[in-house]
C-alpha positions, -999 to +999 in steps of 0.1 A: -005+391+136+005+399+171+038+386+185+032+368+218+067+353+221+075+348+258+039+355+269+024+330+294+003+302+280-024+280+294-031+244+283-064+227+289-070+190+292-084+189+256-050+202+244-065+237+236-037+263+241-042+300+247-020+330+252-029+345+286-030+381+274-060+404+268-064+410+230-079+444+237-053+460+260-023+436+262-024+430+299-021+395+314-054+379+322-068+354+347-078+324+326-110+304+334-105+269+349-125+254+321-134+262+285-165+255+265-161+230+236-189+220+213-193+196+183-179+223+160-149+232+183-143+260+208-173+281+216-166+318+209-173+331+244-151+350+270-127+326+287-107+349+309-109+381+330-088+412+324-086+436+353-090+465+329-114+452+302-134+427+322-145+394+305-125+387+273-114+360+250-078+349+250-058+344+218-063+307+207-031+291+194-043+256+186-047+221+200-014+209+212-005+174+225-003+173+263+033+177+276+022+172+312+004+138+311+024+110+297+019+073+303+056+065+296 
């Protein structure tokens, strides 16, 4: 298991949370604005661009509740 403590994350509207690091070379990546989700969950397709490796998949951490959109 890789230790991504302190690495940048991205949260999508669905609650899907990813580590914004290339799993191939360890560099920070530019995350896509949207992700593909199907009936069975996340689609296993590239969802970010690494300057060194090109199109890659970010490390998926799980579905987290939104901390940015509260109706309180």
